[in-house]
C-alpha positions in Angstrom: 0.0 0.0 0.0 2.8 2.4 1.0 4.6 1.8 -2.3 1.4 2.5 -4.3 0.7 5.8 -2.6 4.2 7.0 -2.3 4.4 8.8 -5.6 1.2 10.7 -5.0 2.5 12.3 -1.9 4.3 15.6 -2.8 5.5 16.3 0.7 8.7 14.3 1.3 8.4 14.7 5.0 5.0 13.0 4.9 6.5 10.2 2.8 9.0 9.5 5.5 6.8 10.0 8.5 3.9 7.9 7.2 5.9 4.7 7.4 8.2 5.7 10.3 5.3 6.2 12.7 4.2 2.7 12.0 7.7 1.3 12.4 8.0 2.9 15.8 4.6 2.4 17.4 2.8 -0.4 15.5 5.2 -2.9 13.9 6.9 -4.0 17.2 3.5 -5.3 18.3 1.6 -6.6 15.3 4.0 -6.7 12.4 4.3 -10.5 12.5 0.5 -11.0 12.5 -1.1 -11.7 9.1 -3.3 -8.8 8.1 -6.4 -11.0 7.9 -5.9 -12.0 11.6 -5.6 -8.4 13.0 -8.8 -7.5 14.9 -10.2 -4.5 16.7 -8.9 -5.4 20.2 -5.3 -5.8 18.8 -5.4 -2.4 17.1 -7.0 -0.8 20.3 -4.1 -2.3 22.4 -1.6 -0.7 20.1 -3.3 2.7 20.2 -3.8 2.5 24.0 0.0 2.5 24.5 0.4 6.0 23.0 -3.1 7.4 23.2 -2.4 9.8 26.1 1.4 10.0 25.8 1.5 11.0 22.1 -2.1 12.0 21.3 -1.5 13.6 17.9 0.7 10.8 16.7 -1.8 8.3 18.0 -4.6 9.9 15.9 -2.4 9.8 12.8 -1.6 6.1 13.4 -5.3 5.4 13.9 -6.0 6.9 10.5 -3.0 5.1 8.9 -3.9 1.7 10.3 -7.5 2.2 9.2 -6.3 3.0 5.7 -4.2 -0.2 5.6 -7.2 -2.3 6.8 -9.4 -0.7 4.1 -6.8 -1.3 1.4 -6.4 -4.9 2.5 -10.2 -5.4 2.2 -10.2 -3.9 -1.3 -7.3 -6.1 -2.3 -9.0 -9.3 -1.0 -6.5 -9.8 1.7 -9.1 -9.8 4.4 -12.9 -10.0 4.5 -13.9 -7.7 7.3 -13.2 -4.1 8.2 -12.4 -2.7 11.6 -14.7 0.2 12.9 -11.9 2.6 13.8 -14.2 5.4 14.9 -16.1 3.1 17.4 -12.8 1.6 18.5 -11.5 5.0 19.4 -14.5 5.7 21.6 -13.4 3.0 24.0 -10.1 4.9 24.7 -9.8 7.6 27.3 -10.4 11.2 26.4 -7.2 12.9 25.2 -6.0 16.2 26.6 -7.0 19.2 24.7 -4.6 20.4 22.1 -2.8 23.6 23.0 -2.8 26.5 20.6 1.0 26.9 20.7 4.0 24.7 21.3 5.7 25.5 24.6 8.8 27.6 23.9 11.9 28.2 26.0 12.2 31.9 26.9 14.7 33.4 24.4 16.8 34.8 27.3 17.4 31.2 28.5 18.5 29.8 25.2 22.2 30.9 25.3 22.8 29.2 28.6 20.9 26.1 27.4 23.0 26.0 24.2 26.2 26.3 26.3 25.0 23.3 28.3 24.3 21.3 25.1 27.8 21.9 23.9 29.2 20.4 27.1 27.5 17.1 26.3 29.4 14.3 24.5 29.4 14.6 20.7 26.5 12.8 19.2 24.1 13.1 16.2 21.3 14.2 18.6 23.4 17.0 20.0 24.6 18.2 16.6 21.0 18.1 15.3 19.6 20.1 18.2 22.4 22.7 18.0 21.7 23.1 14.3 18.0 23.4 14.8 18.4 26.2 17.4 21.0 28.2 15.3 19.0 27.9 12.0 15.4 28.2 13.4 14.5 25.2 11.1 11.9 22.6 11.6 13.0 19.3 13.3 12.0 17.3 10.1 14.1 19.6 7.9 17.1 19.1 10.2 16.7 15.4 10.6 16.3 14.9 6.9 19.3 17.1 5.9 21.6 15.5 3.3 25.1 16.4 2.4 24.1 17.0 -1.2 22.1 20.0 0.1 25.0 21.6 2.0 27.5 23.9 0.3 30.2 24.5 2.9 32.1 27.0 0.7 29.0 29.1 0.0 27.8 28.6 3.6 24.3 27.6 2.5 22.0 24.7 3.0 19.4 24.4 0.3 16.3 22.4 1.5 14.5 21.2 -1.6 10.8 21.7 -2.4 9.7 18.2 -1.5 11.0 18.5 2.0 9.5 21.9 2.8 6.1 22.2 4.5 5.1 25.0 2.1 6.5 23.1 -0.9 8.9 26.0 -1.7 12.7 25.6 -1.8 14.4 27.2 1.2 17.9 28.5 1.3 19.4 28.6 4.8 22.5 30.8 5.4 25.0 28.9 7.6 26.7 31.0 10.3 30.2 30.1 11.5 28.9 28.1 14.5 26.6 26.0 12.2 29.5 25.5 9.8 31.5 24.2 12.7 28.8 21.7 13.6 28.6 20.4 10.0 32.4 20.1 10.1 32.1 17.9 13.2 29.3 15.9 11.8 31.3 15.3 8.6 33.9 13.4 10.8 31.1 10.9 11.5 30.1 10.6 7.8 29.8 7.0 6.5 29.5 5.8 2.9 26.1 4.1 3.2 24.1 7.3 3.8 23.9 10.9 2.6 22.1 11.9 5.8 24.0 14.6 7.8 22.4 13.5 11.1 21.6 9.8 10.8 20.0 7.5 13.4 21.0 4.1 14.8 20.0 2.7 11.4 22.2 4.9 9.3 19.9 4.9 6.3 17.1 6.4 8.4 16.9 9.9 9.9 17.1 10.5 13.6 13.8 10.2 15.5 12.3 13.4 16.6 12.4 12.0 20.1 16.2 11.9 20.0 16.3 15.7 20.0 13.6 15.9 22.7 15.6 13.5 24.8 18.5 15.9 24.9 16.2 18.5 26.3 14.6 16.1 28.8 18.1 14.9 30.0 18.9 18.5 30.8 15.5 19.1 32.5 14.9 21.9 30.0 11.5 23.5 29.6 9.7 23.8 26.2 9.6 21.7 23.1 11.9 21.2 20.1 9.6 23.2 17.8 9.4 25.9 20.4 12.9 27.1 19.5 11.4 28.7 16.4 9.2 30.8 18.6 12.1 31.6 20.9 14.0 32.9 17.8 11.0 35.0 16.6 10.6 36.5 20.1 14.3 37.4 20.1 14.1 39.1 16.8 11.1 41.1 17.9 12.4 42.1 21.3 16.1 42.4 21.0 16.9 43.4 17.3 15.9 45.9 14.7 15.5 43.3 11.9 12.3 43.7 9.9 9.6 41.2 10.6 9.6 40.0 7.0 13.2 39.0 7.3 12.5 37.0 10.4 9.5 35.4 8.6 11.7 34.5 5.7 14.2 32.8 8.0 11.3 30.7 9.3 10.2 29.9 5.7 6.7 31.2 6.4 4.5 31.9 3.4 3.2 35.4 2.8 -0.5 35.4 3.6 -1.2 38.4 1.3 -1.5 37.0 -2.2 -0.8 40.3 -3.9 2.4 40.9 -1.8 3.5 37.3 -2.4 3.1 37.7 -6.2 5.4 40.8 -6.3 8.0 39.9 -3.7 11.0 38.5 -5.6 13.6 38.3 -2.7 14.2 35.9 0.1 16.3 38.4 2.0 19.3 36.0 2.0 21.9 38.7 2.6 20.0 40.2 5.4 19.2 36.8 6.9 22.9 35.8 6.8 23.7 38.8 9.1 20.7 38.1 11.3 21.5 34.4 11.8 25.1 35.2 12.6 23.8 37.5 15.3 
């Protein structure tokens, strides 16, 4: 099923996450069970393990498992469906989704980053440092490939298929980020082009790897929250225009007329800002 749908998904991040979420939270429990033998209680048991701890991921997995079951029925691999909606009603009520991801106060970020740099060298540490210093999304960092990085030009070009807005994004690399990439290069291995690879070198790091660094340091906030910390810093402590900060975050321009006429990504200004 995944192979059939893969080409229709334009978002490269979605392509990776769709299967990765199953590999982490589903396959360890029912991967060896023939699809025609998987029943509602088995699926409920899988969902129950993450329903409260990872509510958003659990909802996505519910949808993906349901899609697999439906596809299996259509292909004649099983004769009965599983009522996913009814099954979910037997699980406890999930906590309400917050409007914003918790962010570390920007004044606390320098000390936290100094603490991160005291930890042993690892892919998780390198990735989290890079995320903080580039204000990039976790998925963009974890999916970074050496073919996207130009150390001489000090740029990292994230291709369209890996961007949430489906628009190529050029990230200027400050000296500290170049130093991180240089350290990561010493760990480079032939079997993968990933800059920050996981325990299985051909697969990216798990998002939980970055979060674990924060948890081990008893740090408040979330990994995604560093983008908010960056935006607050720009607004409170600098004179950089808002549109330059928004360009660094790769946010789309909501005004369609303005978007049609803007021809710059403020790369030169962003380079100075990110160095600061």
